[in-house]
CHARMM internal coordinates of N, CA and C (Angstrom, degrees):
IC EDIT
DIST 1 N 1 CA 1.4305
DIST 1 CA 1 C 1.5129
ANGL 1 N 1 CA 1 C 108.98
DIST 1 C 2 N 1.3128
ANGL 1 CA 1 C 2 N 116.64
DIHE 1 N 1 CA 1 C 2 N 119.03
DIST 2 N 2 CA 1.4902
ANGL 1 C 2 N 2 CA 118.97
DIHE 1 CA 1 C 2 N 2 CA 178.96
DIST 2 CA 2 C 1.5279
ANGL 2 N 2 CA 2 C 108.72
DIHE 1 C 2 N 2 CA 2 C -88.65
DIST 2 C 3 N 1.3154
ANGL 2 CA 2 C 3 N 117.42
DIHE 2 N 2 CA 2 C 3 N 127.06
DIST 3 N 3 CA 1.4528
ANGL 2 C 3 N 3 CA 121.30
DIHE 2 CA 2 C 3 N 3 CA -176.21
DIST 3 CA 3 C 1.5772
ANGL 3 N 3 CA 3 C 111.90
DIHE 2 C 3 N 3 CA 3 C -59.65
DIST 3 C 4 N 1.2891
ANGL 3 CA 3 C 4 N 116.04
DIHE 3 N 3 CA 3 C 4 N -29.77
DIST 4 N 4 CA 1.4700
ANGL 3 C 4 N 4 CA 116.99
DIHE 3 CA 3 C 4 N 4 CA -178.65
DIST 4 CA 4 C 1.5331
ANGL 4 N 4 CA 4 C 113.25
DIHE 3 C 4 N 4 CA 4 C -71.35
DIST 4 C 5 N 1.3313
ANGL 4 CA 4 C 5 N 116.19
DIHE 4 N 4 CA 4 C 5 N -21.48
DIST 5 N 5 CA 1.4781
ANGL 4 C 5 N 5 CA 117.75
DIHE 4 CA 4 C 5 N 5 CA -175.23
DIST 5 CA 5 C 1.5459
ANGL 5 N 5 CA 5 C 109.91
DIHE 4 C 5 N 5 CA 5 C -112.42
DIST 5 C 6 N 1.2875
ANGL 5 CA 5 C 6 N 119.00
DIHE 5 N 5 CA 5 C 6 N 13.25
DIST 6 N 6 CA 1.4529
ANGL 5 C 6 N 6 CA 120.77
DIHE 5 CA 5 C 6 N 6 CA -176.44
DIST 6 CA 6 C 1.5178
ANGL 6 N 6 CA 6 C 111.56
DIHE 5 C 6 N 6 CA 6 C -134.32
DIST 6 C 7 N 1.2558
ANGL 6 CA 6 C 7 N 117.20
DIHE 6 N 6 CA 6 C 7 N 154.63
DIST 7 N 7 CA 1.4820
ANGL 6 C 7 N 7 CA 122.57
DIHE 6 CA 6 C 7 N 7 CA 175.13
DIST 7 CA 7 C 1.5088
ANGL 7 N 7 CA 7 C 109.18
DIHE 6 C 7 N 7 CA 7 C -118.88
DIST 7 C 8 N 1.3157
ANGL 7 CA 7 C 8 N 117.16
DIHE 7 N 7 CA 7 C 8 N 153.06
DIST 8 N 8 CA 1.4608
ANGL 7 C 8 N 8 CA 117.97
DIHE 7 CA 7 C 8 N 8 CA -179.11
DIST 8 CA 8 C 1.5338
ANGL 8 N 8 CA 8 C 110.20
DIHE 7 C 8 N 8 CA 8 C -70.31
DIST 8 C 9 N 1.3172
ANGL 8 CA 8 C 9 N 117.09
DIHE 8 N 8 CA 8 C 9 N 153.58
DIST 9 N 9 CA 1.4641
ANGL 8 C 9 N 9 CA 119.42
DIHE 8 CA 8 C 9 N 9 CA 177.89
DIST 9 CA 9 C 1.5219
ANGL 9 N 9 CA 9 C 110.68
DIHE 8 C 9 N 9 CA 9 C -63.52
DIST 9 C 10 N 1.2968
ANGL 9 CA 9 C 10 N 116.28
DIHE 9 N 9 CA 9 C 10 N 136.44
DIST 10 N 10 CA 1.4794
ANGL 9 C 10 N 10 CA 121.16
DIHE 9 CA 9 C 10 N 10 CA -176.88
DIST 10 CA 10 C 1.5064
ANGL 10 N 10 CA 10 C 110.12
DIHE 9 C 10 N 10 CA 10 C -84.90
DIST 10 C 11 N 1.3303
ANGL 10 CA 10 C 11 N 116.19
DIHE 10 N 10 CA 10 C 11 N 134.77
DIST 11 N 11 CA 1.4639
ANGL 10 C 11 N 11 CA 124.56
DIHE 10 CA 10 C 11 N 11 CA 174.72
DIST 11 CA 11 C 1.5260
ANGL 11 N 11 CA 11 C 106.55
DIHE 10 C 11 N 11 CA 11 C -85.41
DIST 11 C 12 N 1.3330
ANGL 11 CA 11 C 12 N 115.94
DIHE 11 N 11 CA 11 C 12 N 115.08
DIST 12 N 12 CA 1.4928
ANGL 11 C 12 N 12 CA 118.57
DIHE 11 CA 11 C 12 N 12 CA 179.64
DIST 12 CA 12 C 1.5187
ANGL 12 N 12 CA 12 C 112.50
DIHE 11 C 12 N 12 CA 12 C -105.96
DIST 12 C 13 N 1.2940
ANGL 12 CA 12 C 13 N 117.02
DIHE 12 N 12 CA 12 C 13 N 11.47
DIST 13 N 13 CA 1.4917
ANGL 12 C 13 N 13 CA 120.25
DIHE 12 CA 12 C 13 N 13 CA 177.44
DIST 13 CA 13 C 1.5243
ANGL 13 N 13 CA 13 C 112.41
DIHE 12 C 13 N 13 CA 13 C 89.70
DIST 13 C 14 N 1.3064
ANGL 13 CA 13 C 14 N 119.39
DIHE 13 N 13 CA 13 C 14 N -0.12
DIST 14 N 14 CA 1.4622
ANGL 13 C 14 N 14 CA 122.20
DIHE 13 CA 13 C 14 N 14 CA 175.84
DIST 14 CA 14 C 1.4792
ANGL 14 N 14 CA 14 C 108.90
DIHE 13 C 14 N 14 CA 14 C -119.06
DIST 14 C 15 N 1.3477
ANGL 14 CA 14 C 15 N 116.72
DIHE 14 N 14 CA 14 C 15 N 149.74
DIST 15 N 15 CA 1.4531
ANGL 14 C 15 N 15 CA 123.22
DIHE 14 CA 14 C 15 N 15 CA 172.42
DIST 15 CA 15 C 1.5566
ANGL 15 N 15 CA 15 C 113.10
DIHE 14 C 15 N 15 CA 15 C 52.08
DIST 15 C 16 N 1.3182
ANGL 15 CA 15 C 16 N 114.61
DIHE 15 N 15 CA 15 C 16 N 60.24
DIST 16 N 16 CA 1.4566
ANGL 15 C 16 N 16 CA 120.98
DIHE 15 CA 15 C 16 N 16 CA -176.16
DIST 16 CA 16 C 1.5296
ANGL 16 N 16 CA 16 C 110.75
DIHE 15 C 16 N 16 CA 16 C -58.62
DIST 16 C 17 N 1.3526
ANGL 16 CA 16 C 17 N 117.45
DIHE 16 N 16 CA 16 C 17 N -41.47
DIST 17 N 17 CA 1.4447
ANGL 16 C 17 N 17 CA 121.98
DIHE 16 CA 16 C 17 N 17 CA -175.78
DIST 17 CA 17 C 1.5583
ANGL 17 N 17 CA 17 C 110.01
DIHE 16 C 17 N 17 CA 17 C -61.83
DIST 17 C 18 N 1.3047
ANGL 17 CA 17 C 18 N 117.41
DIHE 17 N 17 CA 17 C 18 N -39.15
DIST 18 N 18 CA 1.4799
ANGL 17 C 18 N 18 CA 120.62
DIHE 17 CA 17 C 18 N 18 CA 177.45
DIST 18 CA 18 C 1.5046
ANGL 18 N 18 CA 18 C 108.63
DIHE 17 C 18 N 18 CA 18 C -64.34
DIST 18 C 19 N 1.3724
ANGL 18 CA 18 C 19 N 116.44
DIHE 18 N 18 CA 18 C 19 N -48.21
DIST 19 N 19 CA 1.4373
ANGL 18 C 19 N 19 CA 121.10
DIHE 18 CA 18 C 19 N 19 CA -178.06
DIST 19 CA 19 C 1.5490
ANGL 19 N 19 CA 19 C 110.44
DIHE 18 C 19 N 19 CA 19 C -59.55
DIST 19 C 20 N 1.3488
ANGL 19 CA 19 C 20 N 116.40
DIHE 19 N 19 CA 19 C 20 N -43.15
DIST 20 N 20 CA 1.4833
ANGL 19 C 20 N 20 CA 120.83
DIHE 19 CA 19 C 20 N 20 CA -176.52
DIST 20 CA 20 C 1.5395
ANGL 20 N 20 CA 20 C 108.76
DIHE 19 C 20 N 20 CA 20 C -61.49
DIST 20 C 21 N 1.3115
ANGL 20 CA 20 C 21 N 117.93
DIHE 20 N 20 CA 20 C 21 N -43.65
DIST 21 N 21 CA 1.4746
ANGL 20 C 21 N 21 CA 120.66
DIHE 20 CA 20 C 21 N 21 CA 179.03
DIST 21 CA 21 C 1.5332
ANGL 21 N 21 CA 21 C 112.13
DIHE 20 C 21 N 21 CA 21 C -63.76
DIST 21 C 22 N 1.3300
ANGL 21 CA 21 C 22 N 115.42
DIHE 21 N 21 CA 21 C 22 N -41.22
DIST 22 N 22 CA 1.5018
ANGL 21 C 22 N 22 CA 119.02
DIHE 21 CA 21 C 22 N 22 CA 176.95
DIST 22 CA 22 C 1.5217
ANGL 22 N 22 CA 22 C 111.42
DIHE 21 C 22 N 22 CA 22 C -66.97
DIST 22 C 23 N 1.3866
ANGL 22 CA 22 C 23 N 117.00
DIHE 22 N 22 CA 22 C 23 N -38.22
DIST 23 N 23 CA 1.4544
ANGL 22 C 23 N 23 CA 119.45
DIHE 22 CA 22 C 23 N 23 CA 178.84
DIST 23 CA 23 C 1.4914
ANGL 23 N 23 CA 23 C 111.80
DIHE 22 C 23 N 23 CA 23 C -66.94
DIST 23 C 24 N 1.3432
ANGL 23 CA 23 C 24 N 118.37
DIHE 23 N 23 CA 23 C 24 N -37.79
DIST 24 N 24 CA 1.4464
ANGL 23 C 24 N 24 CA 122.15
DIHE 23 CA 23 C 24 N 24 CA 177.68
DIST 24 CA 24 C 1.4990
ANGL 24 N 24 CA 24 C 109.37
DIHE 23 C 24 N 24 CA 24 C -62.00
DIST 24 C 25 N 1.3349
ANGL 24 CA 24 C 25 N 117.83
DIHE 24 N 24 CA 24 C 25 N -43.05
DIST 25 N 25 CA 1.4869
ANGL 24 C 25 N 25 CA 120.57
DIHE 24 CA 24 C 25 N 25 CA 177.56
DIST 25 CA 25 C 1.5024
ANGL 25 N 25 CA 25 C 111.98
DIHE 24 C 25 N 25 CA 25 C -63.50
DIST 25 C 26 N 1.3542
ANGL 25 CA 25 C 26 N 115.91
DIHE 25 N 25 CA 25 C 26 N -39.36
DIST 26 N 26 CA 1.4664
ANGL 25 C 26 N 26 CA 119.36
DIHE 25 CA 25 C 26 N 26 CA -179.34
DIST 26 CA 26 C 1.5365
ANGL 26 N 26 CA 26 C 109.11
DIHE 25 C 26 N 26 CA 26 C -64.19
DIST 26 C 27 N 1.3224
ANGL 26 CA 26 C 27 N 116.33
DIHE 26 N 26 CA 26 C 27 N -45.68
DIST 27 N 27 CA 1.4823
ANGL 26 C 27 N 27 CA 119.99
DIHE 26 CA 26 C 27 N 27 CA -178.81
DIST 27 CA 27 C 1.5161
ANGL 27 N 27 CA 27 C 112.63
DIHE 26 C 27 N 27 CA 27 C -66.20
DIST 27 C 28 N 1.3284
ANGL 27 CA 27 C 28 N 116.23
DIHE 27 N 27 CA 27 C 28 N -39.10
DIST 28 N 28 CA 1.4568
ANGL 27 C 28 N 28 CA 118.62
DIHE 27 CA 27 C 28 N 28 CA 177.25
DIST 28 CA 28 C 1.5415
ANGL 28 N 28 CA 28 C 110.79
DIHE 27 C 28 N 28 CA 28 C -66.32
DIST 28 C 29 N 1.3073
ANGL 28 CA 28 C 29 N 117.52
DIHE 28 N 28 CA 28 C 29 N -32.08
DIST 29 N 29 CA 1.4629
ANGL 28 C 29 N 29 CA 120.05
DIHE 28 CA 28 C 29 N 29 CA 177.81
DIST 29 CA 29 C 1.5589
ANGL 29 N 29 CA 29 C 110.21
DIHE 28 C 29 N 29 CA 29 C -67.96
DIST 29 C 30 N 1.3253
ANGL 29 CA 29 C 30 N 115.91
DIHE 29 N 29 CA 29 C 30 N -33.65
DIST 30 N 30 CA 1.4824
ANGL 29 C 30 N 30 CA 118.24
DIHE 29 CA 29 C 30 N 30 CA 175.62
DIST 30 CA 30 C 1.4964
ANGL 30 N 30 CA 30 C 109.74
DIHE 29 C 30 N 30 CA 30 C -62.80
DIST 30 C 31 N 1.3104
ANGL 30 CA 30 C 31 N 114.95
DIHE 30 N 30 CA 30 C 31 N -52.26
DIST 31 N 31 CA 1.5119
ANGL 30 C 31 N 31 CA 123.73
DIHE 30 CA 30 C 31 N 31 CA 178.56
DIST 31 CA 31 C 1.5243
ANGL 31 N 31 CA 31 C 107.74
DIHE 30 C 31 N 31 CA 31 C -176.68
DIST 31 C 32 N 1.3087
ANGL 31 CA 31 C 32 N 119.46
DIHE 31 N 31 CA 31 C 32 N 139.77
DIST 32 N 32 CA 1.4633
ANGL 31 C 32 N 32 CA 120.02
DIHE 31 CA 31 C 32 N 32 CA 177.13
DIST 32 CA 32 C 1.5315
ANGL 32 N 32 CA 32 C 113.42
DIHE 31 C 32 N 32 CA 32 C -53.76
DIST 32 C 33 N 1.3111
ANGL 32 CA 32 C 33 N 117.47
DIHE 32 N 32 CA 32 C 33 N -32.26
DIST 33 N 33 CA 1.4657
ANGL 32 C 33 N 33 CA 119.77
DIHE 32 CA 32 C 33 N 33 CA 178.50
DIST 33 CA 33 C 1.5804
ANGL 33 N 33 CA 33 C 110.55
DIHE 32 C 33 N 33 CA 33 C -64.06
DIST 33 C 34 N 1.3265
ANGL 33 CA 33 C 34 N 115.59
DIHE 33 N 33 CA 33 C 34 N -34.44
DIST 34 N 34 CA 1.4557
ANGL 33 C 34 N 34 CA 119.13
DIHE 33 CA 33 C 34 N 34 CA -179.40
DIST 34 CA 34 C 1.5564
ANGL 34 N 34 CA 34 C 113.03
DIHE 33 C 34 N 34 CA 34 C -60.01
DIST 34 C 35 N 1.3519
ANGL 34 CA 34 C 35 N 115.22
DIHE 34 N 34 CA 34 C 35 N -35.87
DIST 35 N 35 CA 1.4334
ANGL 34 C 35 N 35 CA 118.87
DIHE 34 CA 34 C 35 N 35 CA 176.72
DIST 35 CA 35 C 1.5030
ANGL 35 N 35 CA 35 C 109.91
DIHE 34 C 35 N 35 CA 35 C -81.13
DIST 35 C 36 N 1.2942
ANGL 35 CA 35 C 36 N 118.48
DIHE 35 N 35 CA 35 C 36 N -40.39
DIST 36 N 36 CA 1.4592
ANGL 35 C 36 N 36 CA 124.09
DIHE 35 CA 35 C 36 N 36 CA -177.50
DIST 36 CA 36 C 1.5187
ANGL 36 N 36 CA 36 C 110.79
DIHE 35 C 36 N 36 CA 36 C -57.36
DIST 36 C 37 N 1.3093
ANGL 36 CA 36 C 37 N 118.03
DIHE 36 N 36 CA 36 C 37 N -44.93
DIST 37 N 37 CA 1.4890
ANGL 36 C 37 N 37 CA 118.76
DIHE 36 CA 36 C 37 N 37 CA -177.74
DIST 37 CA 37 C 1.5392
ANGL 37 N 37 CA 37 C 113.29
DIHE 36 C 37 N 37 CA 37 C -69.66
DIST 37 C 38 N 1.3187
ANGL 37 CA 37 C 38 N 117.12
DIHE 37 N 37 CA 37 C 38 N -20.03
DIST 38 N 38 CA 1.4700
ANGL 37 C 38 N 38 CA 119.96
DIHE 37 CA 37 C 38 N 38 CA 176.51
DIST 38 CA 38 C 1.5285
ANGL 38 N 38 CA 38 C 111.71
DIHE 37 C 38 N 38 CA 38 C -93.12
DIST 38 C 39 N 1.3154
ANGL 38 CA 38 C 39 N 118.10
DIHE 38 N 38 CA 38 C 39 N -21.69
DIST 39 N 39 CA 1.4774
ANGL 38 C 39 N 39 CA 121.52
DIHE 38 CA 38 C 39 N 39 CA -173.83
DIST 39 CA 39 C 1.5111
ANGL 39 N 39 CA 39 C 113.35
DIHE 38 C 39 N 39 CA 39 C -85.70
DIST 39 C 40 N 1.3108
ANGL 39 CA 39 C 40 N 116.87
DIHE 39 N 39 CA 39 C 40 N -27.68
DIST 40 N 40 CA 1.4812
ANGL 39 C 40 N 40 CA 118.62
DIHE 39 CA 39 C 40 N 40 CA 178.51
DIST 40 CA 40 C 1.5020
ANGL 40 N 40 CA 40 C 113.38
DIHE 39 C 40 N 40 CA 40 C -142.08
DIST 40 C 41 N 1.3194
ANGL 40 CA 40 C 41 N 115.65
DIHE 40 N 40 CA 40 C 41 N 155.22
DIST 41 N 41 CA 1.4617
ANGL 40 C 41 N 41 CA 120.00
DIHE 40 CA 40 C 41 N 41 CA -178.10
DIST 41 CA 41 C 1.5384
ANGL 41 N 41 CA 41 C 108.26
DIHE 40 C 41 N 41 CA 41 C -65.50
DIST 41 C 42 N 1.2723
ANGL 41 CA 41 C 42 N 113.61
DIHE 41 N 41 CA 41 C 42 N 137.52
DIST 42 N 42 CA 1.4674
ANGL 41 C 42 N 42 CA 119.91
DIHE 41 CA 41 C 42 N 42 CA -179.84
DIST 42 CA 42 C 1.5156
ANGL 42 N 42 CA 42 C 107.29
DIHE 41 C 42 N 42 CA 42 C -116.15
DIST 42 C 43 N 1.3366
ANGL 42 CA 42 C 43 N 114.77
DIHE 42 N 42 CA 42 C 43 N 140.00
DIST 43 N 43 CA 1.4561
ANGL 42 C 43 N 43 CA 120.64
DIHE 42 CA 42 C 43 N 43 CA 172.50
DIST 43 CA 43 C 1.4946
ANGL 43 N 43 CA 43 C 109.90
DIHE 42 C 43 N 43 CA 43 C -77.37
DIST 43 C 44 N 1.3522
ANGL 43 CA 43 C 44 N 113.09
DIHE 43 N 43 CA 43 C 44 N -124.57
DIST 44 N 44 CA 1.4575
ANGL 43 C 44 N 44 CA 119.89
DIHE 43 CA 43 C 44 N 44 CA 174.56
DIST 44 CA 44 C 1.5018
ANGL 44 N 44 CA 44 C 107.12
DIHE 43 C 44 N 44 CA 44 C -73.47
DIST 44 C 45 N 1.3159
ANGL 44 CA 44 C 45 N 117.97
DIHE 44 N 44 CA 44 C 45 N 127.49
DIST 45 N 45 CA 1.4319
ANGL 44 C 45 N 45 CA 122.14
DIHE 44 CA 44 C 45 N 45 CA 179.66
DIST 45 CA 45 C 1.5185
ANGL 45 N 45 CA 45 C 112.48
DIHE 44 C 45 N 45 CA 45 C -101.18
DIST 45 C 46 N 1.3521
ANGL 45 CA 45 C 46 N 116.04
DIHE 45 N 45 CA 45 C 46 N 143.72
DIST 46 N 46 CA 1.4520
ANGL 45 C 46 N 46 CA 118.76
DIHE 45 CA 45 C 46 N 46 CA 173.93
DIST 46 CA 46 C 1.5227
ANGL 46 N 46 CA 46 C 110.70
DIHE 45 C 46 N 46 CA 46 C -79.78
DIST 46 C 47 N 1.2864
ANGL 46 CA 46 C 47 N 116.79
DIHE 46 N 46 CA 46 C 47 N -179.27
DIST 47 N 47 CA 1.4537
ANGL 46 C 47 N 47 CA 121.87
DIHE 46 CA 46 C 47 N 47 CA -175.65
DIST 47 CA 47 C 1.5098
ANGL 47 N 47 CA 47 C 114.14
DIHE 46 C 47 N 47 CA 47 C -60.39
DIST 47 C 48 N 1.3693
ANGL 47 CA 47 C 48 N 118.35
DIHE 47 N 47 CA 47 C 48 N -42.19
DIST 48 N 48 CA 1.4500
ANGL 47 C 48 N 48 CA 121.42
DIHE 47 CA 47 C 48 N 48 CA 177.24
DIST 48 CA 48 C 1.5462
ANGL 48 N 48 CA 48 C 112.12
DIHE 47 C 48 N 48 CA 48 C -65.16
DIST 48 C 49 N 1.3182
ANGL 48 CA 48 C 49 N 117.48
DIHE 48 N 48 CA 48 C 49 N -42.46
DIST 49 N 49 CA 1.3993
ANGL 48 C 49 N 49 CA 119.07
DIHE 48 CA 48 C 49 N 49 CA 179.19
DIST 49 CA 49 C 1.5276
ANGL 49 N 49 CA 49 C 114.00
DIHE 48 C 49 N 49 CA 49 C -65.57
DIST 49 C 50 N 1.3486
ANGL 49 CA 49 C 50 N 114.76
DIHE 49 N 49 CA 49 C 50 N -36.84
DIST 50 N 50 CA 1.4487
ANGL 49 C 50 N 50 CA 119.39
DIHE 49 CA 49 C 50 N 50 CA 176.96
DIST 50 CA 50 C 1.5398
ANGL 50 N 50 CA 50 C 110.20
DIHE 49 C 50 N 50 CA 50 C -64.15
DIST 50 C 51 N 1.3184
ANGL 50 CA 50 C 51 N 118.39
DIHE 50 N 50 CA 50 C 51 N -41.52
DIST 51 N 51 CA 1.4382
ANGL 50 C 51 N 51 CA 121.89
DIHE 50 CA 50 C 51 N 51 CA 178.73
DIST 51 CA 51 C 1.5423
ANGL 51 N 51 CA 51 C 111.63
DIHE 50 C 51 N 51 CA 51 C -63.35
DIST 51 C 52 N 1.3264
ANGL 51 CA 51 C 52 N 114.75
DIHE 51 N 51 CA 51 C 52 N -45.07
DIST 52 N 52 CA 1.4587
ANGL 51 C 52 N 52 CA 117.03
DIHE 51 CA 51 C 52 N 52 CA -178.77
DIST 52 CA 52 C 1.5429
ANGL 52 N 52 CA 52 C 112.41
DIHE 51 C 52 N 52 CA 52 C -73.37
DIST 52 C 53 N 1.3121
ANGL 52 CA 52 C 53 N 117.53
DIHE 52 N 52 CA 52 C 53 N -28.09
DIST 53 N 53 CA 1.4433
ANGL 52 C 53 N 53 CA 121.52
DIHE 52 CA 52 C 53 N 53 CA 171.31
DIST 53 CA 53 C 1.4988
ANGL 53 N 53 CA 53 C 111.88
DIHE 52 C 53 N 53 CA 53 C -59.51
DIST 53 C 54 N 1.3446
ANGL 53 CA 53 C 54 N 117.23
DIHE 53 N 53 CA 53 C 54 N -42.68
DIST 54 N 54 CA 1.4360
ANGL 53 C 54 N 54 CA 122.99
DIHE 53 CA 53 C 54 N 54 CA 179.66
DIST 54 CA 54 C 1.5071
ANGL 54 N 54 CA 54 C 109.88
DIHE 53 C 54 N 54 CA 54 C -66.29
DIST 54 C 55 N 1.3281
ANGL 54 CA 54 C 55 N 118.77
DIHE 54 N 54 CA 54 C 55 N -43.48
DIST 55 N 55 CA 1.4523
ANGL 54 C 55 N 55 CA 123.43
DIHE 54 CA 54 C 55 N 55 CA -179.38
DIST 55 CA 55 C 1.5146
ANGL 55 N 55 CA 55 C 110.54
DIHE 54 C 55 N 55 CA 55 C -66.51
DIST 55 C 56 N 1.3651
ANGL 55 CA 55 C 56 N 116.90
DIHE 55 N 55 CA 55 C 56 N -37.46
DIST 56 N 56 CA 1.5076
ANGL 55 C 56 N 56 CA 120.83
DIHE 55 CA 55 C 56 N 56 CA 178.77
DIST 56 CA 56 C 1.5396
ANGL 56 N 56 CA 56 C 108.50
DIHE 55 C 56 N 56 CA 56 C -67.06
DIST 56 C 57 N 1.3010
ANGL 56 CA 56 C 57 N 117.82
DIHE 56 N 56 CA 56 C 57 N -41.37
DIST 57 N 57 CA 1.4670
ANGL 56 C 57 N 57 CA 121.47
DIHE 56 CA 56 C 57 N 57 CA 179.52
DIST 57 CA 57 C 1.5038
ANGL 57 N 57 CA 57 C 108.84
DIHE 56 C 57 N 57 CA 57 C -63.40
DIST 57 C 58 N 1.2854
ANGL 57 CA 57 C 58 N 118.63
DIHE 57 N 57 CA 57 C 58 N -43.21
DIST 58 N 58 CA 1.4494
ANGL 57 C 58 N 58 CA 122.93
DIHE 57 CA 57 C 58 N 58 CA -179.82
DIST 58 CA 58 C 1.5692
ANGL 58 N 58 CA 58 C 109.48
DIHE 57 C 58 N 58 CA 58 C -60.24
DIST 58 C 59 N 1.2897
ANGL 58 CA 58 C 59 N 117.02
DIHE 58 N 58 CA 58 C 59 N -45.89
DIST 59 N 59 CA 1.4544
ANGL 58 C 59 N 59 CA 120.61
DIHE 58 CA 58 C 59 N 59 CA 179.72
DIST 59 CA 59 C 1.5402
ANGL 59 N 59 CA 59 C 111.03
DIHE 58 C 59 N 59 CA 59 C -65.11
DIST 59 C 60 N 1.3290
ANGL 59 CA 59 C 60 N 116.83
DIHE 59 N 59 CA 59 C 60 N -39.34
DIST 60 N 60 CA 1.4761
ANGL 59 C 60 N 60 CA 118.64
DIHE 59 CA 59 C 60 N 60 CA 178.15
DIST 60 CA 60 C 1.5325
ANGL 60 N 60 CA 60 C 110.50
DIHE 59 C 60 N 60 CA 60 C -65.65
DIST 60 C 61 N 1.3121
ANGL 60 CA 60 C 61 N 117.23
DIHE 60 N 60 CA 60 C 61 N -44.57
DIST 61 N 61 CA 1.4701
ANGL 60 C 61 N 61 CA 118.96
DIHE 60 CA 60 C 61 N 61 CA 177.53
DIST 61 CA 61 C 1.5226
ANGL 61 N 61 CA 61 C 111.73
DIHE 60 C 61 N 61 CA 61 C -59.31
DIST 61 C 62 N 1.3214
ANGL 61 CA 61 C 62 N 116.79
DIHE 61 N 61 CA 61 C 62 N -40.51
DIST 62 N 62 CA 1.4402
ANGL 61 C 62 N 62 CA 121.43
DIHE 61 CA 61 C 62 N 62 CA 179.09
DIST 62 CA 62 C 1.5369
ANGL 62 N 62 CA 62 C 110.73
DIHE 61 C 62 N 62 CA 62 C -65.25
DIST 62 C 63 N 1.3282
ANGL 62 CA 62 C 63 N 115.61
DIHE 62 N 62 CA 62 C 63 N -36.05
DIST 63 N 63 CA 1.4825
ANGL 62 C 63 N 63 CA 119.86
DIHE 62 CA 62 C 63 N 63 CA -177.04
DIST 63 CA 63 C 1.5161
ANGL 63 N 63 CA 63 C 111.61
DIHE 62 C 63 N 63 CA 63 C -73.20
DIST 63 C 64 N 1.3283
ANGL 63 CA 63 C 64 N 118.62
DIHE 63 N 63 CA 63 C 64 N -29.40
DIST 64 N 64 CA 1.4924
ANGL 63 C 64 N 64 CA 117.86
DIHE 63 CA 63 C 64 N 64 CA -175.89
DIST 64 CA 64 C 1.5085
ANGL 64 N 64 CA 64 C 111.32
DIHE 63 C 64 N 64 CA 64 C -101.59
DIST 64 C 65 N 1.2892
ANGL 64 CA 64 C 65 N 118.95
DIHE 64 N 64 CA 64 C 65 N -5.75
DIST 65 N 65 CA 1.5140
ANGL 64 C 65 N 65 CA 117.58
DIHE 64 CA 64 C 65 N 65 CA -179.85
DIST 65 CA 65 C 1.4922
ANGL 65 N 65 CA 65 C 110.91
DIHE 64 C 65 N 65 CA 65 C -97.81
END
COOR INIT
IC SEED 1 N 1 CA 1 C
IC BUILD
């Protein structure tokens, strides 16, 4: 899945567990760091983790708006 040609799955308020699994797959396809930073609490993040945290947040905001 190329991030440039795909959009994150939209959360429509129904079947959260299905959406969560699809969102995890979407973020992992962007980069494994993108899912890792959303899946577990991170302490001090390095530059790559900070970048992927921002991209993951952007995808999450897009999915729920």
